[in-house]
TIVO-128566 format. One record per residue: residue number from 1; x, y, z of N, C-alpha, C in turn; residue in three letters. Coordinates in steps of 0.1 Angstrom, whole numbers, padded with zeros to 4 digits. Example, Ala and Ser with C-alpha at 12.3 -4.5 7.8 and 13.67 -1.06 7.14 Angstrom:
(pt 1, (0132, -0057, 0078), (0123, -0045, 0078), (0132, -0033, 0078), 'ALA')
(pt 2, (0128, -0022, 0071), (0137, -0011, 0071), (0129, 0000, 0079), 'SER')
END
This chain:
(pt 1, (0066, 1035, 2326), (0067, 1022, 2320), (0071, 1018, 2307), 'MET')
(pt 2, (0081, 1015, 2301), (0089, 1016, 2289), (0076, 1008, 2275), 'ASP')
(pt 3, (0079, 1012, 2272), (0067, 1011, 2255), (0067, 0999, 2252), 'PRO')
(pt 4, (0086, 0997, 2254), (0089, 0977, 2247), (0085, 0965, 2256), 'SER')
(pt 5, (0080, 0975, 2277), (0076, 0967, 2282), (0070, 0960, 2278), 'LYS')
(pt 6, (0057, 0976, 2279), (0042, 0971, 2278), (0038, 0963, 2263), 'ILE')
(pt 7, (0043, 0963, 2248), (0043, 0956, 2240), (0048, 0941, 2248), 'ALA')
(pt 8, (0052, 0937, 2253), (0053, 0918, 2260), (0045, 0915, 2271), 'GLN')
(pt 9, (0030, 0923, 2276), (0032, 0918, 2285), (0015, 0907, 2279), 'MET')
(pt 10, (0013, 0897, 2285), (0001, 0892, 2280), (-0003, 0888, 2289), 'ALA')
(pt 11, (-0011, 0894, 2300), (-0016, 0898, 2306), (-0032, 0903, 2309), 'ASP')
(pt 12, (-0042, 0903, 2302), (-0052, 0913, 2300), (-0055, 0922, 2315), 'ALA')
(pt 13, (-0051, 0915, 2327), (-0057, 0918, 2339), (-0045, 0928, 2341), 'SER')
(pt 14, (-0037, 0929, 2340), (-0022, 0932, 2336), (-0026, 0946, 2333), 'ALA')
(pt 15, (-0028, 0942, 2322), (-0029, 0955, 2315), (-0042, 0966, 2321), 'LEU')
(pt 16, (-0051, 0959, 2322), (-0058, 0966, 2324), (-0062, 0976, 2337), 'ARG')
(pt 17, (-0054, 0971, 2347), (-0048, 0973, 2358), (-0034, 0986, 2355), 'ASN')
(pt 18, (-0032, 0993, 2345), (-0019, 0995, 2339), (-0021, 1009, 2329), 'LEU')
(pt 19, (-0036, 1004, 2320), (-0047, 1009, 2322), (-0047, 1025, 2328), 'MET')
(pt 20, (-0057, 1010, 2340), (-0064, 1025, 2351), (-0055, 1032, 2360), 'ASP')
(pt 21, (-0041, 1026, 2362), (-0033, 1035, 2368), (-0025, 1047, 2362), 'ASN')
(pt 22, (-0025, 1046, 2348), (-0023, 1057, 2342), (-0028, 1074, 2330), 'ALA')
(pt 23, (-0046, 1065, 2337), (-0056, 1074, 2341), (-0054, 1081, 2347), 'ARG')
(pt 24, (-0049, 1074, 2366), (-0054, 1080, 2377), (-0042, 1094, 2376), 'ARG')
(pt 25, (-0026, 1090, 2371), (-0016, 1100, 2376), (-0016, 1106, 2360), 'LEU')
(pt 26, (-0025, 1100, 2346), (-0025, 1110, 2336), (-0018, 1113, 2328), 'GLU')
(pt 27, (-0014, 1101, 2320), (0002, 1090, 2315), (-0003, 1086, 2304), 'ARG')
(pt 28, (-0013, 1096, 2291), (-0024, 1092, 2282), (-0012, 1085, 2270), 'GLU')
(pt 29, (0000, 1082, 2271), (0008, 1079, 2266), (0007, 1063, 2274), 'ASP')
(pt 30, (0010, 1063, 2279), (0013, 1049, 2284), (0000, 1044, 2285), 'ILE')
(pt 31, (-0011, 1044, 2292), (-0026, 1041, 2284), (-0028, 1037, 2273), 'TYR')
(pt 32, (-0022, 1048, 2260), (-0029, 1043, 2252), (-0019, 1032, 2244), 'CYS')
(pt 33, (-0008, 1026, 2250), (0007, 1019, 2247), (-0002, 1008, 2257), 'HIS')
(pt 34, (-0004, 1007, 2267), (-0011, 0994, 2273), (-0030, 0990, 2263), 'ALA')
(pt 35, (-0035, 0998, 2262), (-0051, 0997, 2256), (-0045, 0993, 2244), 'PHE')
(pt 36, (-0035, 0993, 2227), (-0034, 0987, 2222), (-0029, 0976, 2227), 'LYS')
(pt 37, (-0016, 0969, 2235), (-0013, 0957, 2233), (-0024, 0953, 2243), 'ARG')
(pt 38, (-0034, 0958, 2249), (-0048, 0946, 2251), (-0057, 0946, 2240), 'LEU')
(pt 39, (-0053, 0952, 2232), (-0062, 0946, 2219), (-0056, 0938, 2208), 'CYS')
(pt 40, (-0042, 0937, 2213), (-0036, 0931, 2207), (-0036, 0912, 2207), 'ALA')
(pt 41, (-0038, 0914, 2217), (-0041, 0897, 2228), (-0050, 0891, 2222), 'LEU')
(pt 42, (-0062, 0897, 2220), (-0071, 0885, 2209), (-0070, 0887, 2200), 'GLU')
(pt 43, (-0066, 0895, 2190), (-0059, 0881, 2177), (-0049, 0874, 2178), 'GLY')
(pt 44, (-0040, 0876, 2187), (-0027, 0864, 2189), (-0026, 0854, 2182), 'ILE')
(pt 45, (-0032, 0846, 2184), (-0031, 0833, 2180), (-0034, 0829, 2170), 'ALA')
(pt 46, (-0043, 0837, 2155), (-0041, 0838, 2144), (-0027, 0843, 2134), 'TYR')
(pt 47, (-0027, 0826, 2122), (-0010, 0831, 2117), (-0015, 0838, 2108), 'ASP')
(pt 48, (-0027, 0839, 2104), (-0029, 0856, 2093), (-0031, 0864, 2100), 'ASP')
(pt 49, (-0021, 0872, 2087), (-0024, 0885, 2094), (-0034, 0890, 2102), 'PRO')
(pt 50, (-0041, 0894, 2090), (-0059, 0903, 2083), (-0066, 0896, 2094), 'LEU')
(pt 51, (-0068, 0886, 2095), (-0070, 0878, 2110), (-0072, 0883, 2124), 'LEU')
(pt 52, (-0054, 0881, 2124), (-0045, 0885, 2135), (-0057, 0901, 2143), 'ARG')
(pt 53, (-0051, 0913, 2126), (-0055, 0918, 2131), (-0067, 0926, 2133), 'GLU')
(pt 54, (-0076, 0919, 2127), (-0094, 0921, 2131), (-0098, 0920, 2140), 'PHE')
(pt 55, (-0097, 0912, 2150), (-0093, 0905, 2159), (-0093, 0913, 2169), 'PHE')
(pt 56, (-0079, 0925, 2167), (-0072, 0935, 2172), (-0082, 0951, 2172), 'HIS')
(pt 57, (-0089, 0954, 2156), (-0101, 0959, 2163), (-0113, 0961, 2169), 'VAL')
(pt 58, (-0116, 0941, 2160), (-0132, 0943, 2171), (-0126, 0945, 2189), 'LEU')
(pt 59, (-0118, 0936, 2195), (-0112, 0940, 2207), (-0117, 0953, 2214), 'ASN')
(pt 60, (-0107, 0964, 2197), (-0109, 0975, 2203), (-0120, 0980, 2207), 'ALA')
(pt 61, (-0127, 0979, 2195), (-0137, 0980, 2198), (-0148, 0979, 2215), 'TYR')
(pt 62, (-0146, 0969, 2215), (-0153, 0962, 2223), (-0149, 0968, 2238), 'GLU')
(pt 63, (-0136, 0970, 2237), (-0129, 0980, 2250), (-0132, 0992, 2253), 'GLU')
(pt 64, (-0138, 0994, 2237), (-0140, 1008, 2244), (-0159, 1017, 2242), 'LEU')
(pt 65, (-0165, 0999, 2242), (-0181, 1001, 2245), (-0177, 1000, 2257), 'LEU')
(pt 66, (-0171, 0992, 2261), (-0168, 0992, 2280), (-0165, 1002, 2285), 'THR')
(pt 67, (-0154, 1009, 2284), (-0150, 1017, 2283), (-0166, 1029, 2291), 'GLU')
(pt 68, (-0169, 1033, 2276), (-0186, 1039, 2277), (-0193, 1036, 2286), 'ARG')
(pt 69, (-0197, 1021, 2288), (-0207, 1021, 2292), (-0208, 1012, 2309), 'ASN')
(pt 70, (-0192, 1021, 2310), (-0191, 1012, 2323), (-0193, 0995, 2332), 'GLY')
(pt 71, (-0194, 0986, 2316), (-0195, 0968, 2324), (-0190, 0968, 2309), 'ARG')
(pt 72, (-0187, 0953, 2310), (-0181, 0947, 2299), (-0191, 0941, 2290), 'THR')
(pt 73, (-0191, 0948, 2278), (-0200, 0949, 2265), (-0191, 0941, 2257), 'THR')
(pt 74, (-0201, 0934, 2252), (-0195, 0929, 2234), (-0202, 0928, 2228), 'LYS')
(pt 75, (-0200, 0931, 2215), (-0198, 0931, 2202), (-0212, 0921, 2195), 'ALA')
(pt 76, (-0223, 0920, 2203), (-0229, 0912, 2199), (-0230, 0907, 2184), 'ASN')
(pt 77, (-0244, 0921, 2176), (-0240, 0916, 2163), (-0229, 0915, 2149), 'ARG')
(pt 78, (-0218, 0926, 2156), (-0208, 0919, 2149), (-0204, 0902, 2156), 'THR')
(pt 79, (-0202, 0906, 2162), (-0197, 0880, 2167), (-0209, 0882, 2156), 'ARG')
(pt 80, (-0222, 0883, 2158), (-0232, 0876, 2149), (-0227, 0873, 2136), 'GLN')
(pt 81, (-0230, 0882, 2127), (-0220, 0885, 2117), (-0210, 0882, 2108), 'LYS')
(pt 82, (-0199, 0881, 2120), (-0186, 0872, 2113), (-0187, 0858, 2115), 'LEU')
(pt 83, (-0198, 0850, 2124), (-0200, 0837, 2123), (-0205, 0829, 2111), 'LYS')
(pt 84, (-0218, 0835, 2105), (-0217, 0839, 2094), (-0217, 0842, 2089), 'SER')
(pt 85, (-0212, 0852, 2081), (-0202, 0856, 2069), (-0190, 0855, 2076), 'LYS')
(pt 86, (-0183, 0857, 2083), (-0166, 0859, 2081), (-0160, 0868, 2081), 'GLY')
(pt 87, (-0149, 0874, 2080), (-0137, 0880, 2084), (-0142, 0888, 2068), 'VAL')
(pt 88, (-0140, 0887, 2060), (-0136, 0893, 2044), (-0147, 0900, 2044), 'GLU')
(pt 89, (-0163, 0893, 2047), (-0168, 0899, 2043), (-0175, 0908, 2046), 'GLN')
(pt 90, (-0175, 0903, 2064), (-0181, 0913, 2073), (-0174, 0934, 2068), 'CYS')
(pt 91, (-0160, 0929, 2069), (-0147, 0938, 2064), (-0158, 0949, 2053), 'LEU')
(pt 92, (-0155, 0939, 2045), (-0161, 0942, 2031), (-0177, 0953, 2031), 'ILE')
(pt 93, (-0186, 0943, 2040), (-0200, 0947, 2042), (-0191, 0965, 2044), 'ASP')
(pt 94, (-0187, 0963, 2060), (-0182, 0974, 2065), (-0176, 0988, 2057), 'TRP')
(pt 95, (-0172, 0980, 2049), (-0162, 0997, 2040), (-0171, 1001, 2031), 'ALA')
(pt 96, (-0185, 0992, 2028), (-0196, 0997, 2013), (-0202, 1003, 2018), 'MET')
(pt 97, (-0211, 1000, 2035), (-0223, 1006, 2041), (-0221, 1014, 2044), 'GLY')
(pt 98, (-0230, 1019, 2050), (-0232, 1031, 2063), (-0217, 1029, 2073), 'PRO')
(pt 99, (-0213, 1045, 2076), (-0200, 1043, 2086), (-0206, 1039, 2101), 'ALA')
(pt 100, (-0201, 1026, 2106), (-0202, 1020, 2115), (-0203, 1027, 2128), 'THR')
(pt 101, (-0211, 1023, 2139), (-0206, 1026, 2153), (-0193, 1027, 2156), 'GLU')
(pt 102, (-0186, 1019, 2155), (-0175, 1010, 2156), (-0161, 1020, 2151), 'GLY')
(pt 103, (-0168, 1025, 2137), (-0161, 1033, 2131), (-0159, 1044, 2133), 'PHE')
(pt 104, (-0169, 1051, 2138), (-0174, 1062, 2145), (-0164, 1066, 2161), 'LYS')
(pt 105, (-0165, 1054, 2166), (-0164, 1051, 2180), (-0145, 1053, 2177), 'LEU')
(pt 106, (-0140, 1048, 2173), (-0122, 1044, 2168), (-0115, 1057, 2166), 'LEU')
(pt 107, (-0127, 1068, 2154), (-0124, 1078, 2152), (-0123, 1085, 2161), 'LEU')
(pt 108, (-0129, 1091, 2169), (-0134, 1096, 2176), (-0127, 1094, 2190), 'GLU')
(pt 109, (-0120, 1081, 2192), (-0108, 1076, 2203), (-0090, 1081, 2196), 'LYS')
(pt 110, (-0092, 1089, 2182), (-0083, 1090, 2176), (-0072, 1075, 2172), 'GLY')
(pt 111, (-0080, 1064, 2170), (-0078, 1052, 2168), (-0080, 1046, 2154), 'LEU')
(pt 112, (-0078, 1057, 2140), (-0084, 1055, 2130), (-0074, 1044, 2119), 'PRO')
(pt 113, (-0061, 1035, 2131), (-0060, 1026, 2125), (-0062, 1015, 2127), 'GLU')
(pt 114, (-0074, 1014, 2139), (-0080, 0998, 2147), (-0097, 0997, 2138), 'LEU')
(pt 115, (-0101, 1005, 2124), (-0107, 1000, 2119), (-0108, 0997, 2108), 'THR')
(pt 116, (-0123, 0988, 2100), (-0123, 0980, 2092), (-0120, 0986, 2077), 'ALA')
(pt 117, (-0122, 0994, 2074), (-0115, 1000, 2061), (-0102, 1002, 2059), 'GLU')
(pt 118, (-0094, 1011, 2073), (-0077, 1009, 2074), (-0072, 0995, 2074), 'TYR')
(pt 119, (-0080, 0984, 2081), (-0086, 0970, 2069), (-0080, 0963, 2059), 'LEU')
(pt 120, (-0094, 0974, 2056), (-0093, 0969, 2036), (-0078, 0973, 2034), 'VAL')
(pt 121, (-0079, 0991, 2031), (-0070, 0992, 2027), (-0055, 0989, 2024), 'LEU')
(pt 122, (-0054, 0983, 2038), (-0040, 0975, 2046), (-0039, 0964, 2036), 'LYS')
(pt 123, (-0048, 0959, 2032), (-0050, 0944, 2031), (-0056, 0946, 2010), 'TYR')
(pt 124, (-0057, 0953, 2004), (-0063, 0957, 1996), (-0062, 0943, 1981), 'GLU')
(pt 125, (-0056, 0938, 1988), (-0056, 0926, 1973), (-0061, 0917, 1976), 'GLY')
(pt 126, (-0071, 0915, 1991), (-0075, 0906, 1995), (-0098, 0909, 1994), 'ARG')
(pt 127, (-0093, 0923, 1989), (-0114, 0928, 1986), (-0106, 0929, 1970), 'PHE')
(pt 128, (-0125, 0931, 1969), (-0130, 0940, 1952), (-0126, 0947, 1957), 'PRO')
(pt 129, (-0124, 0960, 1940), (-0117, 0964, 1947), (-0129, 0987, 1947), 'SER')
(pt 130, (-0141, 0977, 1946), (-0150, 0989, 1950), (-0152, 0985, 1969), 'ARG')
(pt 131, (-0152, 0974, 1972), (-0149, 0975, 1988), (-0134, 0983, 1993), 'ALA')
(pt 132, (-0124, 0982, 1990), (-0109, 0992, 1991), (-0116, 1007, 1981), 'VAL')
(pt 133, (-0119, 1019, 1970), (-0130, 1019, 1968), (-0134, 1029, 1978), 'GLU')
(pt 134, (-0143, 1031, 1982), (-0151, 1028, 1992), (-0142, 1032, 2008), 'ALA')
(pt 135, (-0137, 1020, 2009), (-0132, 1028, 2024), (-0117, 1039, 2019), 'ALA')
(pt 136, (-0114, 1038, 2013), (-0105, 1052, 2007), (-0114, 1064, 2002), 'ARG')
(pt 137, (-0122, 1060, 2004), (-0130, 1078, 2004), (-0137, 1078, 2017), 'ARG')
(pt 138, (-0138, 1062, 2021), (-0148, 1071, 2042), (-0129, 1076, 2047), 'ARG')
(pt 139, (-0123, 1070, 2042), (-0107, 1073, 2055), (-0106, 1083, 2053), 'LEU')
(pt 140, (-0106, 1092, 2037), (-0104, 1105, 2028), (-0113, 1114, 2034), 'GLU')
(pt 141, (-0129, 1110, 2037), (-0135, 1120, 2036), (-0130, 1124, 2049), 'GLY')
(pt 142, (-0129, 1117, 2070), (-0129, 1120, 2076), (-0115, 1120, 2081), 'VAL')
(pt 143, (-0100, 1129, 2072), (-0090, 1137, 2068), (-0075, 1124, 2073), 'GLY')
(pt 144, (-0083, 1108, 2070), (-0069, 1098, 2075), (-0065, 1098, 2060), 'VAL')
(pt 145, (-0055, 1097, 2057), (-0049, 1096, 2041), (-0051, 1079, 2047), 'VAL')
(pt 146, (-0041, 1074, 2030), (-0049, 1058, 2028), (-0038, 1051, 2038), 'GLN')
(pt 147, (-0038, 1039, 2046), (-0034, 1031, 2052), (-0021, 1025, 2046), 'ALA')
(pt 148, (-0014, 1021, 2056), (0001, 1018, 2047), (0000, 1002, 2062), 'SER')
(pt 149, (0013, 1000, 2058), (0021, 0988, 2064), (0024, 0993, 2077), 'ASP')
END
Protein backbone atom coordinates (compact mmCIF):
# COMPACT_ATOMS: atom_id res chain seq x y z
CA MET A 1 0.00 0.00 0.00
CA ASP A 2 1.18 3.49 -0.84
CA PRO A 3 2.34 5.46 2.25
CA SER A 4 0.43 8.54 1.06
CA LYS A 5 -2.80 6.51 1.19
CA ILE A 6 -1.97 5.28 4.69
CA ALA A 7 -1.41 8.90 5.75
CA GLN A 8 -5.01 9.67 4.77
CA MET A 9 -6.60 6.80 6.70
CA ALA A 10 -8.78 7.83 9.65
CA ASP A 11 -10.19 4.49 10.85
CA ALA A 12 -8.24 2.99 13.75
CA SER A 13 -9.67 -0.49 13.12
CA ALA A 14 -8.62 -0.42 9.48
CA LEU A 15 -5.14 0.73 10.47
CA ARG A 16 -4.80 -2.05 13.05
CA ASN A 17 -5.93 -4.56 10.43
CA LEU A 18 -3.36 -3.17 8.01
CA MET A 19 -0.67 -3.46 10.71
CA ASP A 20 -1.61 -7.10 11.36
CA ASN A 21 -1.48 -7.92 7.65
CA ALA A 22 1.80 -6.08 7.20
CA ARG A 23 3.36 -8.07 10.04
CA ARG A 24 2.03 -11.33 8.61
CA LEU A 25 3.46 -10.45 5.19
CA GLU A 26 6.72 -9.23 6.74
CA ARG A 27 6.22 -5.69 5.41
CA GLU A 28 7.76 -3.70 8.25
CA ASP A 29 7.68 -0.54 6.11
CA ILE A 30 3.90 -0.69 5.76
CA TYR A 31 3.55 -1.62 9.43
CA CYS A 32 5.57 1.45 10.48
CA HIS A 33 3.55 3.83 8.30
CA ALA A 34 0.27 2.40 9.62
CA PHE A 35 1.52 2.48 13.23
CA LYS A 36 2.55 6.14 12.97
CA ARG A 37 -0.77 7.07 11.37
CA LEU A 38 -2.71 5.20 14.06
CA CYS A 39 -0.80 7.07 16.74
CA ALA A 40 -1.38 10.41 15.02
CA LEU A 41 -5.16 9.93 15.14
CA GLU A 42 -5.23 10.46 18.91
CA GLY A 43 -4.21 14.13 18.78
CA ILE A 44 -5.65 15.07 15.43
CA ALA A 45 -8.37 17.32 16.90
CA TYR A 46 -5.92 19.70 18.62
CA ASP A 47 -4.95 22.95 16.91
CA ASP A 48 -1.86 23.45 19.08
CA PRO A 49 0.93 21.40 17.46
CA LEU A 50 2.51 20.59 20.84
CA LEU A 51 -0.76 19.15 22.16
CA ARG A 52 -1.36 17.27 18.91
CA GLU A 53 2.09 15.72 19.06
CA PHE A 54 1.87 15.01 22.78
CA PHE A 55 -1.21 12.86 22.23
CA HIS A 56 0.51 11.24 19.27
CA VAL A 57 3.36 10.29 21.64
CA LEU A 58 0.96 9.06 24.33
CA ASN A 59 -0.94 6.93 21.83
CA ALA A 60 2.31 5.44 20.52
CA TYR A 61 3.29 4.44 24.05
CA GLU A 62 -0.12 2.90 24.73
CA GLU A 63 -0.07 1.01 21.42
CA LEU A 64 3.35 -0.42 22.25
CA LEU A 65 2.16 -1.40 25.74
CA THR A 66 -0.86 -3.10 24.18
CA GLU A 67 1.36 -4.94 21.71
CA ARG A 68 3.77 -6.04 24.45
CA ASN A 69 1.02 -7.13 26.87
CA GLY A 70 -1.24 -8.79 24.30
CA ARG A 71 -4.25 -6.80 25.53
CA THR A 72 -5.42 -3.19 25.46
CA THR A 73 -3.26 -1.28 27.91
CA LYS A 74 -3.73 2.37 28.80
CA ALA A 75 -1.05 4.48 30.46
CA ASN A 76 -3.26 5.25 33.45
CA ARG A 77 -0.63 6.91 35.61
CA THR A 78 0.44 9.07 32.68
CA ARG A 79 -3.17 10.09 32.04
CA GLN A 80 -3.64 10.91 35.74
CA LYS A 81 -0.52 13.07 35.71
CA LEU A 82 -1.72 14.76 32.54
CA LYS A 83 -5.05 15.57 34.16
CA SER A 84 -3.47 17.02 37.29
CA LYS A 85 -0.43 18.81 35.81
CA GLY A 86 -1.13 19.46 32.14
CA VAL A 87 0.89 18.64 29.05
CA GLU A 88 3.79 21.07 29.45
CA GLN A 89 4.47 20.18 33.10
CA CYS A 90 4.34 16.46 32.26
CA LEU A 91 6.94 16.98 29.55
CA ILE A 92 9.14 19.03 31.88
CA ASP A 93 8.95 16.40 34.62
CA TRP A 94 9.76 13.56 32.21
CA ALA A 95 12.66 15.40 30.63
CA MET A 96 14.19 16.27 33.99
CA GLY A 97 13.51 13.04 35.87
CA PRO A 98 14.94 9.57 35.30
CA ALA A 99 14.28 7.98 31.91
CA THR A 100 10.70 6.73 31.83
CA GLU A 101 9.47 3.34 30.72
CA GLY A 102 7.88 5.12 27.75
CA PHE A 103 11.21 6.64 26.72
CA LYS A 104 12.93 3.26 26.89
CA LEU A 105 10.15 1.45 25.03
CA LEU A 106 9.93 4.04 22.26
CA LEU A 107 13.71 3.98 21.77
CA GLU A 108 13.71 0.19 21.74
CA LYS A 109 11.20 0.34 18.87
CA GLY A 110 13.27 2.91 16.96
CA LEU A 111 10.91 5.82 17.61
CA PRO A 112 12.98 8.56 19.30
CA GLU A 113 10.86 11.23 17.57
CA LEU A 114 7.91 10.03 19.66
CA THR A 115 9.54 10.66 23.03
CA ALA A 116 8.72 13.47 25.44
CA GLU A 117 12.35 14.55 25.29
CA TYR A 118 12.15 15.00 21.55
CA LEU A 119 9.04 17.17 21.94
CA VAL A 120 10.77 19.33 24.54
CA LEU A 121 13.60 19.98 22.07
CA LYS A 122 11.27 20.50 19.13
CA TYR A 123 9.25 23.10 21.06
CA GLU A 124 12.11 24.36 23.20
CA GLY A 125 10.78 27.91 23.30
CA ARG A 126 7.88 26.68 25.43
CA PHE A 127 10.03 25.07 28.11
CA PRO A 128 12.52 26.20 30.77
CA SER A 129 16.14 25.99 29.63
CA ARG A 130 16.95 23.40 32.32
CA ALA A 131 14.29 21.05 30.88
CA VAL A 132 15.57 21.62 27.34
CA GLU A 133 19.14 20.84 28.39
CA ALA A 134 18.05 17.71 30.28
CA ALA A 135 16.13 16.50 27.23
CA ARG A 136 19.11 17.21 24.97
CA ARG A 137 21.52 15.35 27.28
CA ARG A 138 19.23 12.33 27.49
CA LEU A 139 18.76 12.08 23.71
CA GLU A 140 22.43 12.67 22.97
CA GLY A 141 23.27 10.07 25.61
CA VAL A 142 21.46 7.43 23.56
CA GLY A 143 22.85 8.61 20.23
CA VAL A 144 19.93 10.72 19.07
CA VAL A 145 21.09 14.01 17.63
CA GLN A 146 19.13 17.19 18.27
CA ALA A 147 15.46 17.16 17.35
CA SER A 148 14.34 19.29 14.45
CA ASP A 149 11.10 20.16 12.67
